[in-house]
PyMOL Python script that loads the backbone (N, CA, C, O; Angstrom):
from pymol import cmd

cmd.read_pdbstr("""\
ATOM      1  N   MET A   1      72.566  84.026  70.494  1.00  0.00           N
ATOM      2  CA  MET A   1      72.378  82.678  70.961  1.00  0.00           C
ATOM      3  C   MET A   1      73.726  81.984  71.086  1.00  0.00           C
ATOM      4  O   MET A   1      74.559  82.054  70.182  1.00  0.00           O
ATOM      5  N   HIS A   2      73.924  81.340  72.169  1.00  0.00           N
ATOM      6  CA  HIS A   2      75.176  80.640  72.422  1.00  0.00           C
ATOM      7  C   HIS A   2      74.936  79.143  72.564  1.00  0.00           C
ATOM      8  O   HIS A   2      75.658  78.461  73.292  1.00  0.00           O
ATOM      9  N   TYR A   3      73.929  78.635  71.872  1.00  0.00           N
ATOM     10  CA  TYR A   3      73.631  77.210  71.892  1.00  0.00           C
ATOM     11  C   TYR A   3      73.158  76.792  70.495  1.00  0.00           C
ATOM     12  O   TYR A   3      72.597  77.611  69.767  1.00  0.00           O
ATOM     13  N   PRO A   4      73.376  75.529  70.114  1.00  0.00           N
ATOM     14  CA  PRO A   4      73.009  75.075  68.777  1.00  0.00           C
ATOM     15  C   PRO A   4      71.500  75.138  68.543  1.00  0.00           C
ATOM     16  O   PRO A   4      70.707  74.803  69.424  1.00  0.00           O
ATOM     17  N   ILE A   5      71.119  75.574  67.343  1.00  0.00           N
ATOM     18  CA  ILE A   5      69.705  75.629  66.985  1.00  0.00           C
ATOM     19  C   ILE A   5      69.534  75.436  65.483  1.00  0.00           C
ATOM     20  O   ILE A   5      70.326  75.940  64.686  1.00  0.00           O
ATOM     21  N   ARG A   6      68.505  74.711  65.113  1.00  0.00           N
ATOM     22  CA  ARG A   6      68.072  74.576  63.719  1.00  0.00           C
ATOM     23  C   ARG A   6      66.574  74.838  63.736  1.00  0.00           C
ATOM     24  O   ARG A   6      65.811  74.077  64.331  1.00  0.00           O
ATOM     25  N   GLU A   7      66.151  75.927  63.075  1.00  0.00           N
ATOM     26  CA  GLU A   7      64.770  76.358  63.191  1.00  0.00           C
ATOM     27  C   GLU A   7      64.263  76.923  61.872  1.00  0.00           C
ATOM     28  O   GLU A   7      64.952  77.715  61.230  1.00  0.00           O
ATOM     29  N   ALA A   8      63.062  76.522  61.464  1.00  0.00           N
ATOM     30  CA  ALA A   8      62.430  77.077  60.268  1.00  0.00           C
ATOM     31  C   ALA A   8      61.788  78.408  60.641  1.00  0.00           C
ATOM     32  O   ALA A   8      61.010  78.498  61.591  1.00  0.00           O
ATOM     33  N   LEU A   9      62.132  79.444  59.868  1.00  0.00           N
ATOM     34  CA  LEU A   9      61.601  80.779  60.134  1.00  0.00           C
ATOM     35  C   LEU A   9      61.169  81.440  58.826  1.00  0.00           C
ATOM     36  O   LEU A   9      61.983  81.584  57.914  1.00  0.00           O
ATOM     37  N   ALA A  10      59.918  81.838  58.721  1.00  0.00           N
ATOM     38  CA  ALA A  10      59.407  82.632  57.599  1.00  0.00           C
ATOM     39  C   ALA A  10      59.853  82.106  56.232  1.00  0.00           C
ATOM     40  O   ALA A  10      60.315  82.875  55.389  1.00  0.00           O
ATOM     41  N   GLY A  11      59.715  80.820  56.019  1.00  0.00           N
ATOM     42  CA  GLY A  11      60.063  80.236  54.725  1.00  0.00           C
ATOM     43  C   GLY A  11      61.541  79.983  54.523  1.00  0.00           C
ATOM     44  O   GLY A  11      61.956  79.580  53.436  1.00  0.00           O
ATOM     45  N   GLY A  12      62.340  80.212  55.547  1.00  0.00           N
ATOM     46  CA  GLY A  12      63.786  79.975  55.479  1.00  0.00           C
ATOM     47  C   GLY A  12      64.216  79.053  56.602  1.00  0.00           C
ATOM     48  O   GLY A  12      63.388  78.509  57.332  1.00  0.00           O
ATOM     49  N   LEU A  13      65.502  78.889  56.726  1.00  0.00           N
ATOM     50  CA  LEU A  13      66.041  78.019  57.767  1.00  0.00           C
ATOM     51  C   LEU A  13      67.136  78.770  58.507  1.00  0.00           C
ATOM     52  O   LEU A  13      68.062  79.298  57.891  1.00  0.00           O
ATOM     53  N   SER A  14      67.028  78.816  59.812  1.00  0.00           N
ATOM     54  CA  SER A  14      68.027  79.463  60.657  1.00  0.00           C
ATOM     55  C   SER A  14      68.908  78.390  61.282  1.00  0.00           C
ATOM     56  O   SER A  14      68.414  77.495  61.967  1.00  0.00           O
ATOM     57  N   LEU A  15      70.206  78.481  61.045  1.00  0.00           N
ATOM     58  CA  LEU A  15      71.168  77.543  61.622  1.00  0.00           C
ATOM     59  C   LEU A  15      72.133  78.324  62.507  1.00  0.00           C
ATOM     60  O   LEU A  15      72.736  79.302  62.064  1.00  0.00           O
ATOM     61  N   ASN A  16      72.277  77.896  63.748  1.00  0.00           N
ATOM     62  CA  ASN A  16      73.238  78.501  64.662  1.00  0.00           C
ATOM     63  C   ASN A  16      74.057  77.356  65.245  1.00  0.00           C
ATOM     64  O   ASN A  16      73.505  76.490  65.924  1.00  0.00           O
ATOM     65  N   PRO A  17      75.374  77.335  64.991  1.00  0.00           N
ATOM     66  CA  PRO A  17      76.194  76.216  65.440  1.00  0.00           C
ATOM     67  C   PRO A  17      76.498  76.200  66.931  1.00  0.00           C
ATOM     68  O   PRO A  17      77.101  75.245  67.418  1.00  0.00           O
ATOM     69  N   GLY A  18      76.105  77.211  67.653  1.00  0.00           N
ATOM     70  CA  GLY A  18      76.433  77.290  69.071  1.00  0.00           C
ATOM     71  C   GLY A  18      77.605  78.229  69.286  1.00  0.00           C
ATOM     72  O   GLY A  18      77.786  79.183  68.529  1.00  0.00           O
ATOM     73  N   ALA A  19      78.397  77.969  70.306  1.00  0.00           N
ATOM     74  CA  ALA A  19      79.524  78.840  70.634  1.00  0.00           C
ATOM     75  C   ALA A  19      80.713  78.013  71.108  1.00  0.00           C
ATOM     76  O   ALA A  19      80.558  77.061  71.873  1.00  0.00           O
ATOM     77  N   ILE A  20      81.882  78.382  70.651  1.00  0.00           N
ATOM     78  CA  ILE A  20      83.099  77.714  71.114  1.00  0.00           C
ATOM     79  C   ILE A  20      83.451  78.210  72.511  1.00  0.00           C
ATOM     80  O   ILE A  20      83.882  77.436  73.366  1.00  0.00           O
ATOM     81  N   THR A  21      83.263  79.506  72.733  1.00  0.00           N
ATOM     82  CA  THR A  21      83.494  80.066  74.067  1.00  0.00           C
ATOM     83  C   THR A  21      82.153  80.490  74.661  1.00  0.00           C
ATOM     84  O   THR A  21      81.289  80.993  73.943  1.00  0.00           O
ATOM     85  N   ASP A  22      81.978  80.294  75.940  1.00  0.00           N
ATOM     86  CA  ASP A  22      80.793  80.707  76.690  1.00  0.00           C
ATOM     87  C   ASP A  22      79.477  80.110  76.185  1.00  0.00           C
ATOM     88  O   ASP A  22      78.528  80.855  75.940  1.00  0.00           O
ATOM     89  N   PRO A  23      79.396  78.756  76.020  1.00  0.00           N
ATOM     90  CA  PRO A  23      78.111  78.153  75.655  1.00  0.00           C
ATOM     91  C   PRO A  23      77.100  78.332  76.785  1.00  0.00           C
ATOM     92  O   PRO A  23      77.482  78.448  77.949  1.00  0.00           O
ATOM     93  N   ARG A  24      75.816  78.356  76.445  1.00  0.00           N
ATOM     94  CA  ARG A  24      74.780  78.608  77.450  1.00  0.00           C
ATOM     95  C   ARG A  24      73.737  77.510  77.474  1.00  0.00           C
ATOM     96  O   ARG A  24      73.750  76.602  76.644  1.00  0.00           O
ATOM     97  N   ASN A  25      72.846  77.604  78.424  1.00  0.00           N
ATOM     98  CA  ASN A  25      71.726  76.668  78.608  1.00  0.00           C
ATOM     99  C   ASN A  25      72.194  75.231  78.800  1.00  0.00           C
ATOM    100  O   ASN A  25      71.515  74.302  78.365  1.00  0.00           O
ATOM    101  N   GLY A  26      73.337  75.033  79.440  1.00  0.00           N
ATOM    102  CA  GLY A  26      73.819  73.694  79.743  1.00  0.00           C
ATOM    103  C   GLY A  26      74.382  72.931  78.551  1.00  0.00           C
ATOM    104  O   GLY A  26      74.560  71.716  78.630  1.00  0.00           O
ATOM    105  N   THR A  27      74.667  73.627  77.440  1.00  0.00           N
ATOM    106  CA  THR A  27      75.211  72.953  76.261  1.00  0.00           C
ATOM    107  C   THR A  27      76.737  72.949  76.305  1.00  0.00           C
ATOM    108  O   THR A  27      77.352  73.684  77.078  1.00  0.00           O
ATOM    109  N   PHE A  28      77.326  72.117  75.469  1.00  0.00           N
ATOM    110  CA  PHE A  28      78.778  72.049  75.350  1.00  0.00           C
ATOM    111  C   PHE A  28      79.259  73.052  74.308  1.00  0.00           C
ATOM    112  O   PHE A  28      78.486  73.494  73.457  1.00  0.00           O
ATOM    113  N   ALA A  29      80.538  73.406  74.380  1.00  0.00           N
ATOM    114  CA  ALA A  29      81.138  74.239  73.337  1.00  0.00           C
ATOM    115  C   ALA A  29      81.001  73.489  72.014  1.00  0.00           C
ATOM    116  O   ALA A  29      81.242  72.284  71.953  1.00  0.00           O
ATOM    117  N   SER A  30      80.615  74.201  70.956  1.00  0.00           N
ATOM    118  CA  SER A  30      80.361  73.523  69.684  1.00  0.00           C
ATOM    119  C   SER A  30      80.559  74.445  68.491  1.00  0.00           C
ATOM    120  O   SER A  30      80.575  75.670  68.612  1.00  0.00           O
ATOM    121  N   PHE A  31      80.710  73.806  67.333  1.00  0.00           N
ATOM    122  CA  PHE A  31      80.696  74.488  66.040  1.00  0.00           C
ATOM    123  C   PHE A  31      80.037  73.521  65.063  1.00  0.00           C
ATOM    124  O   PHE A  31      79.716  72.392  65.435  1.00  0.00           O
ATOM    125  N   ALA A  32      79.831  73.949  63.821  1.00  0.00           N
ATOM    126  CA  ALA A  32      79.141  73.079  62.862  1.00  0.00           C
ATOM    127  C   ALA A  32      79.918  72.975  61.556  1.00  0.00           C
ATOM    128  O   ALA A  32      80.624  73.898  61.150  1.00  0.00           O
ATOM    129  N   TRP A  33      79.763  71.817  60.910  1.00  0.00           N
ATOM    130  CA  TRP A  33      80.251  71.592  59.553  1.00  0.00           C
ATOM    131  C   TRP A  33      79.036  71.676  58.634  1.00  0.00           C
ATOM    132  O   TRP A  33      78.073  70.930  58.811  1.00  0.00           O
ATOM    133  N   LEU A  34      79.074  72.566  57.666  1.00  0.00           N
ATOM    134  CA  LEU A  34      78.013  72.666  56.666  1.00  0.00           C
ATOM    135  C   LEU A  34      78.574  72.132  55.367  1.00  0.00           C
ATOM    136  O   LEU A  34      79.532  72.679  54.822  1.00  0.00           O
ATOM    137  N   ARG A  35      77.974  71.062  54.873  1.00  0.00           N
ATOM    138  CA  ARG A  35      78.429  70.431  53.632  1.00  0.00           C
ATOM    139  C   ARG A  35      77.355  70.611  52.568  1.00  0.00           C
ATOM    140  O   ARG A  35      76.206  70.216  52.762  1.00  0.00           O
ATOM    141  N   ILE A  36      77.734  71.206  51.450  1.00  0.00           N
ATOM    142  CA  ILE A  36      76.816  71.387  50.329  1.00  0.00           C
ATOM    143  C   ILE A  36      77.321  70.518  49.187  1.00  0.00           C
ATOM    144  O   ILE A  36      78.387  70.768  48.624  1.00  0.00           O
ATOM    145  N   GLU A  37      76.536  69.486  48.852  1.00  0.00           N
ATOM    146  CA  GLU A  37      76.958  68.529  47.835  1.00  0.00           C
ATOM    147  C   GLU A  37      76.404  68.880  46.465  1.00  0.00           C
ATOM    148  O   GLU A  37      77.109  68.766  45.462  1.00  0.00           O
ATOM    149  N   ARG A  38      75.171  69.298  46.415  1.00  0.00           N
ATOM    150  CA  ARG A  38      74.501  69.722  45.186  1.00  0.00           C
ATOM    151  C   ARG A  38      73.582  70.876  45.533  1.00  0.00           C
ATOM    152  O   ARG A  38      73.489  71.275  46.694  1.00  0.00           O
ATOM    153  N   ASP A  39      72.912  71.404  44.545  1.00  0.00           N
ATOM    154  CA  ASP A  39      72.030  72.550  44.788  1.00  0.00           C
ATOM    155  C   ASP A  39      70.995  72.292  45.883  1.00  0.00           C
ATOM    156  O   ASP A  39      70.668  73.194  46.654  1.00  0.00           O
ATOM    157  N   THR A  40      70.489  71.081  45.952  1.00  0.00           N
ATOM    158  CA  THR A  40      69.428  70.799  46.918  1.00  0.00           C
ATOM    159  C   THR A  40      69.831  69.797  47.989  1.00  0.00           C
ATOM    160  O   THR A  40      68.995  69.416  48.809  1.00  0.00           O
ATOM    161  N   GLN A  41      71.081  69.360  48.008  1.00  0.00           N
ATOM    162  CA  GLN A  41      71.523  68.380  49.005  1.00  0.00           C
ATOM    163  C   GLN A  41      72.598  68.986  49.894  1.00  0.00           C
ATOM    164  O   GLN A  41      73.650  69.417  49.422  1.00  0.00           O
ATOM    165  N   TRP A  42      72.313  69.007  51.183  1.00  0.00           N
ATOM    166  CA  TRP A  42      73.287  69.521  52.127  1.00  0.00           C
ATOM    167  C   TRP A  42      73.105  68.811  53.463  1.00  0.00           C
ATOM    168  O   TRP A  42      72.075  68.192  53.727  1.00  0.00           O
ATOM    169  N   SER A  43      74.117  68.916  54.280  1.00  0.00           N
ATOM    170  CA  SER A  43      74.036  68.357  55.629  1.00  0.00           C
ATOM    171  C   SER A  43      74.673  69.345  56.599  1.00  0.00           C
ATOM    172  O   SER A  43      75.520  70.153  56.218  1.00  0.00           O
ATOM    173  N   TRP A  44      74.262  69.269  57.828  1.00  0.00           N
ATOM    174  CA  TRP A  44      74.719  70.163  58.886  1.00  0.00           C
ATOM    175  C   TRP A  44      74.994  69.310  60.105  1.00  0.00           C
ATOM    176  O   TRP A  44      74.077  68.712  60.668  1.00  0.00           O
ATOM    177  N   ASP A  45      76.243  69.249  60.515  1.00  0.00           N
ATOM    178  CA  ASP A  45      76.640  68.397  61.628  1.00  0.00           C
ATOM    179  C   ASP A  45      77.279  69.232  62.734  1.00  0.00           C
ATOM    180  O   ASP A  45      78.235  69.971  62.496  1.00  0.00           O
ATOM    181  N   ILE A  46      76.748  69.108  63.930  1.00  0.00           N
ATOM    182  CA  ILE A  46      77.304  69.801  65.105  1.00  0.00           C
ATOM    183  C   ILE A  46      78.490  69.006  65.621  1.00  0.00           C
ATOM    184  O   ILE A  46      78.416  67.785  65.758  1.00  0.00           O
ATOM    185  N   GLN A  47      79.577  69.696  65.906  1.00  0.00           N
ATOM    186  CA  GLN A  47      80.780  69.085  66.482  1.00  0.00           C
ATOM    187  C   GLN A  47      80.993  69.703  67.865  1.00  0.00           C
ATOM    188  O   GLN A  47      81.203  70.911  67.978  1.00  0.00           O
ATOM    189  N   THR A  48      80.942  68.887  68.909  1.00  0.00           N
ATOM    190  CA  THR A  48      81.191  69.413  70.251  1.00  0.00           C
ATOM    191  C   THR A  48      82.681  69.307  70.570  1.00  0.00           C
ATOM    192  O   THR A  48      83.392  68.468  70.015  1.00  0.00           O
ATOM    193  N   LEU A  49      83.127  70.151  71.453  1.00  0.00           N
ATOM    194  CA  LEU A  49      84.536  70.183  71.850  1.00  0.00           C
ATOM    195  C   LEU A  49      84.713  69.615  73.245  1.00  0.00           C
ATOM    196  O   LEU A  49      85.834  69.560  73.751  1.00  0.00           O
TER     197      LEU A  49
END
""", "prot")
cmd.dss("prot")
cmd.show_as("cartoon", "prot")
cmd.util.cbc("prot")
cmd.orient("prot")
């Protein structure tokens, strides 16, 4: 996958930040910041280029 996605799968969570080179489906080049603050607190932010 070359595009950002956040999807619940089989009791888990799939995070794909996209692609810096060759993004697809009309999306911009991107990456993600994953911040883990505590065991159960986190954030996921997409950064476009």
